[in-house]
C-alpha positions in Angstrom: 71.5 135.1 51.4 74.6 137.2 51.2 78.1 135.8 51.8 78.6 138.2 54.8 75.4 136.9 56.4 76.4 133.3 55.9 79.7 134.0 57.5 78.0 135.6 60.5 75.6 132.7 60.9 78.5 130.3 60.6 80.4 132.1 63.3 77.3 132.2 65.6 76.8 128.4 65.1 80.5 127.8 65.8 80.5 129.9 68.9 77.3 128.1 70.2 78.9 124.7 69.5 82.1 125.8 71.3 80.0 127.0 74.3 78.1 123.7 74.5 81.4 121.8 74.3 83.0 123.9 77.0 79.9 123.5 79.2 79.9 119.7 78.6 83.7 119.5 79.4 83.1 121.4 82.7 80.3 118.9 83.6 82.0 115.8 82.3 83.3 114.4 85.6 79.7 114.4 86.9 78.6 112.0 84.2 80.9 109.3 85.7 79.3 110.1 89.1 76.0 108.4 88.5 75.4 106.4 91.7 73.2 103.3 91.9 71.9 102.5 95.3 71.4 99.0 96.6 70.0 98.1 100.0 71.6 95.1 101.7 71.6 93.4 105.1 75.0 92.9 106.7 75.9 89.3 107.6 78.7 88.7 110.1 80.4 90.5 112.9 83.6 91.9 111.3 82.3 95.5 112.0 80.9 94.9 115.5 80.8 98.2 117.3 80.0 100.0 114.1 77.7 97.7 112.2 76.0 94.7 113.9 75.0 91.5 112.2 71.6 92.1 110.6 72.2 95.9 110.0 70.7 97.4 106.9 73.0 99.4 104.7 72.5 101.4 101.5 75.4 100.8 99.1 76.2 103.9 97.1 77.7 102.3 94.1 80.3 104.3 92.1 80.3 107.0 94.8 84.1 107.2 94.7 84.1 108.1 91.0 83.4 111.6 92.2 84.6 111.6 95.8 87.8 110.7 97.6 87.7 107.8 100.0 88.1 109.4 103.4 89.7 107.8 106.5 86.8 106.3 108.5 84.5 105.7 105.5 82.6 102.5 105.5 83.5 101.0 102.1 82.1 98.1 100.2 84.9 96.1 98.6 84.7 93.6 95.8 86.8 90.7 97.1 87.7 88.4 94.1 85.9 85.1 94.4 83.6 86.0 97.2 79.9 85.7 96.5 79.1 88.9 98.4 81.2 92.1 98.8 83.0 92.8 102.0 82.1 95.8 104.2 85.1 97.4 105.9 86.4 100.7 107.3 89.0 102.7 105.3 91.7 103.1 108.0 94.5 104.5 105.8 94.2 106.4 102.6 96.7 107.6 100.0 99.5 109.8 101.5 99.1 108.3 104.9 102.3 106.9 106.4 102.2 103.5 107.9 104.6 101.3 109.8 104.7 98.1 111.8 106.1 98.4 115.3 107.2 95.1 117.0 105.6 94.0 120.2 107.1 91.8 122.9 105.6 88.7 121.3 105.7 87.8 117.6 103.2 90.5 116.7 103.4 94.0 115.4 101.1 97.0 115.9 100.0 99.0 112.9 100.9 102.7 113.1 99.3 105.2 110.8 100.7 108.8 110.6 102.9 108.1 113.6 100.2 106.8 116.0 99.0 103.3 116.8 95.9 102.5 114.8 93.1 101.9 117.4 90.0 99.8 116.6 86.5 101.2 117.2 86.2 98.3 119.6 89.3 99.5 121.5 92.8 98.1 121.3 95.6 98.5 118.8 95.4 96.7 115.4 97.7 93.7 115.5 99.6 92.0 112.7 100.7 88.4 113.3 103.8 86.6 112.0 101.9 85.1 109.1 100.7 88.5 107.9 103.9 90.4 108.6 105.8 89.6 105.3 103.1 91.2 103.2 103.0 94.4 105.2 106.8 94.5 105.5 106.9 94.3 101.6 104.5 97.2 101.4 106.6 99.2 103.8 109.6 98.5 101.6 107.9 99.0 98.2 105.8 102.1 99.1 108.4 103.8 101.3 106.0 103.5 104.3 103.4 105.8 102.6 100.3 104.7 100.7 100.5 105.7 97.0 97.5 107.1 95.1 94.5 104.8 94.8 95.7 102.4 97.5 93.9 101.8 100.8 94.1 99.9 104.0 90.6 98.6 104.9 90.0 96.8 108.2 87.3 95.3 110.3 86.8 96.3 113.9 88.4 93.3 115.6 91.9 94.6 116.4 93.3 91.1 116.6 91.5 89.0 114.0 89.4 90.0 111.0 89.4 89.1 107.3 90.7 92.4 106.1 93.8 94.1 104.7 95.9 92.2 107.2 95.0 89.0 105.4 94.4 90.0 101.8 96.6 93.1 101.6 96.1 96.7 100.7 93.4 97.3 98.1 93.1 99.4 95.0 90.4 102.0 94.4 89.1 100.1 91.4 88.0 97.2 93.7 86.0 99.5 96.0 82.4 99.3 94.8 81.1 102.2 96.8 80.3 103.7 100.2 77.9 102.2 102.7 75.4 104.3 104.6 73.8 102.8 107.7 70.0 102.6 107.4 69.3 100.5 110.5 71.9 99.2 112.9 71.7 95.6 114.0 69.3 93.1 115.5 
């Protein structure tokens, strides 16, 4: 084989390899987007009005590797130490402003983007005196705006639910995936 022919073949192989590499790079984010699905039955009433006790959901694990968490998404959260993940609603997402506005009693109403945050059950979300210091610290540290990859996830009870009011804002890395409703309630 002539030297010229070897050079041409080498260039063709190199161009093909470069094309494959560029194609793979353009598709690379999709490889992290493989979603496992797990069917579960919801236990508890923290999402009454959206998901009743006994509802069947499909957990789309790793969904948020390729999609942004949207306000209103039903998310599945890995709460450290809990035997089962928590299912909550993403009520504030990165870039949203938030503040606590005092009420007449020793409670505060959560405001998101300048408006009171209203539960799907009706009524404004309330923060009590025991929960206030954590949220006040977030207001101070974050400048009243959620930074990238930080979320406020809440149940539907505007007054009392085991959610961000109790355990704080959550990071994206602790969100297992998105929940789809398959069958709602008993």
